[in-house]
C-alpha positions in Angstrom: -34.2 -8.3 23.8 -35.4 -10.3 26.5 -37.9 -13.0 25.9 -37.3 -15.7 23.0 -39.7 -14.5 21.0 -38.4 -10.6 20.9 -35.1 -12.3 19.6 -36.3 -13.8 17.1 -38.9 -11.6 15.6 -36.8 -10.4 13.4 -36.3 -13.4 12.1 -39.6 -15.0 11.6 -41.0 -11.9 10.2 -37.8 -11.3 7.7 -37.8 -7.5 8.5 -36.6 -5.4 4.4 -34.2 -2.7 5.4 -36.5 -0.3 5.7 -40.0 0.0 7.6 -43.2 1.4 6.4 -45.7 2.9 8.3 -49.1 0.9 8.1 -52.1 2.5 5.7 -52.8 5.7 7.6 -56.4 5.1 7.1 -56.4 1.9 9.2 -57.8 2.6 13.0 -55.6 2.4 15.9 -58.4 0.7 17.6 -60.8 -2.1 15.3 -64.5 -1.1 15.3 -65.4 -4.2 16.4 -62.8 -5.0 19.3 -63.7 -7.7 22.1 -63.8 -7.2 24.8 -60.9 -6.5 26.6 -59.5 -9.9 28.9 -57.8 -7.8 31.3 -58.4 -4.8 33.5 -55.5 -3.1 32.3 -56.3 -3.5 28.8 -59.5 -2.4 29.5 -58.2 0.6 31.0 -55.8 1.5 28.4 -59.2 1.7 25.9 -60.9 3.7 28.1 -57.7 6.3 28.7 -57.5 5.6 24.2 -60.6 7.2 23.4 -60.9 9.3 26.0 -64.0 7.8 27.9 -63.7 9.1 32.0 -61.0 11.2 31.4 -58.8 13.3 28.5 -57.6 10.9 25.9 -54.0 10.0 26.5 -52.1 7.8 24.6 -49.0 7.6 27.4 -51.4 6.8 29.6 -53.1 3.9 27.6 -49.4 2.7 26.5 -48.5 2.2 30.5 -51.9 0.2 31.4 -51.4 -1.6 28.4 -47.9 -2.5 29.4 -49.3 -3.9 32.5 -51.6 -6.6 31.1 -48.3 -7.5 28.9 -46.6 -7.9 32.0 -49.1 -10.1 32.6 -48.8 -11.5 29.6 -52.5 -10.7 28.5 -52.9 -11.3 24.6 -55.2 -8.5 24.2 -53.1 -5.5 25.8 -50.1 -7.3 24.0 -52.2 -6.5 20.7 -53.6 -3.2 21.8 -50.5 -1.8 22.9 -48.5 -2.9 18.9 -51.4 -1.2 17.2 -50.7 2.5 19.4 -47.4 2.1 19.2 -48.3 1.7 15.0 -50.2 4.9 15.1 -47.0 6.9 16.3 -47.2 10.2 18.0 -47.5 10.8 21.7 -46.3 7.0 22.0 -43.0 6.6 19.6 -43.8 4.2 16.2 -41.0 1.4 17.1 -41.1 -1.8 14.3 -39.1 -4.1 16.3 -41.9 -3.8 19.6 -44.5 -4.1 17.3 -43.6 -7.2 15.6 -42.3 -8.5 18.3 -45.6 -7.6 20.7 -47.4 -9.1 17.8 -46.1 -12.6 17.5 -46.4 -13.0 21.0 -49.9 -11.9 21.6 -50.6 -14.1 18.2 -48.7 -17.1 19.6 -51.0 -16.8 23.0 -53.7 -17.1 20.6 -55.4 -13.6 20.1 -56.5 -14.0 16.1 -56.7 -10.2 16.0 -52.9 -10.5 15.9 -52.4 -13.7 13.7 -54.6 -11.5 11.3 -52.5 -8.2 11.7 -49.2 -10.8 11.0 -50.9 -11.7 7.7 -51.7 -8.3 7.3 -48.0 -7.4 7.7 -47.1 -10.0 4.9 -50.0 -9.6 2.7 -48.8 -5.6 1.9 -45.5 -5.8 3.0 -46.0 -3.5 6.0 -43.3 -4.1 8.5 -42.0 -7.0 7.1 -41.3 -8.2 3.3 -44.4 -9.1 1.6 -45.0 -12.8 1.0 -48.2 -13.4 0.1 -47.5 -17.5 1.4 -46.9 -16.2 4.9 -49.9 -14.3 4.9 -52.4 -16.8 3.6 -50.3 -18.9 6.7 -51.1 -16.5 8.8 -54.8 -15.8 7.5 -55.7 -20.0 7.9 -54.8 -19.2 12.0 -56.9 -16.2 12.5 -60.0 -18.0 10.4 -59.6 -21.0 12.7 -59.4 -18.6 15.6 -62.7 -17.0 14.6 -61.7 -14.1 13.0 -64.4 -13.0 10.5 -61.3 -9.9 9.5 -58.7 -13.0 8.9 -62.0 -14.5 6.7 -62.1 -11.4 4.2 -58.4 -10.8 3.6 -57.6 -14.6 3.2 -60.5 -14.0 0.0 -58.8 -11.2 -1.0 -55.2 -12.1 -1.3 -56.4 -15.7 -3.1 -58.6 -13.5 -5.8 -56.0 -10.7 -6.2 -53.1 -13.8 -6.5 -54.2 -16.3 -8.8 -50.8 -18.5 -9.3 -51.1 -18.3 -5.8 -51.4 -22.0 -4.4 -53.7 -22.5 -1.7 -55.2 -26.3 -1.1 -58.2 -26.6 0.6 -60.9 -24.0 1.2 -61.2 -21.0 -2.1 -62.0 -17.7 -1.3 -65.6 -17.9 -2.2 -66.0 -20.5 0.1 -64.0 -18.1 3.0 -66.4 -15.9 1.9 -69.7 -17.5 2.4 -68.8 -18.4 5.7 -67.7 -14.4 6.9 -70.8 -14.0 5.4 -72.5 -16.3 7.5 -70.8 -15.1 10.4 -72.6 -11.8 10.4 -69.8 -9.6 8.4 -71.5 -6.8 6.2 -68.6 -6.4 4.0 -68.7 -9.8 3.5 -71.8 -10.3 2.4 
């Protein structure tokens, strides 16, 4: 592991001995994916979707890696999601965690929400509702509607969870006002 984030990713996410794969029903590419912030991310998305050429996860991974090398947070997030799916690009929990954490620390609300999800459901990290809430709050502050929904879900499904500030209904109302169909 080369970077500070990679060296500390395991301790920051308190990984269990055995890694659980993410829910297979999750899409590799979110439906509400924002416009890629880097041309490498855009090339990776196009290759992953098969736009203009044959679908190629390996070509997508290579394009995303160029974006990662340039410090693009969206490329980091998209490469982590591609690795999460496994297949032609091998599943690698340590790399997923390191990329998500680096992307989140660069301000990517998608990655912040994903880290919250990891803690919420015990995927690639030990389940920890309080840490999930902390990451969901960061993602909400960065504008993630999905994190608003996830925050509301974790608060309503964990009545003993001590949450200061907004209630689940407050956050759901904000998500609905922001146009989230599933929060309405």
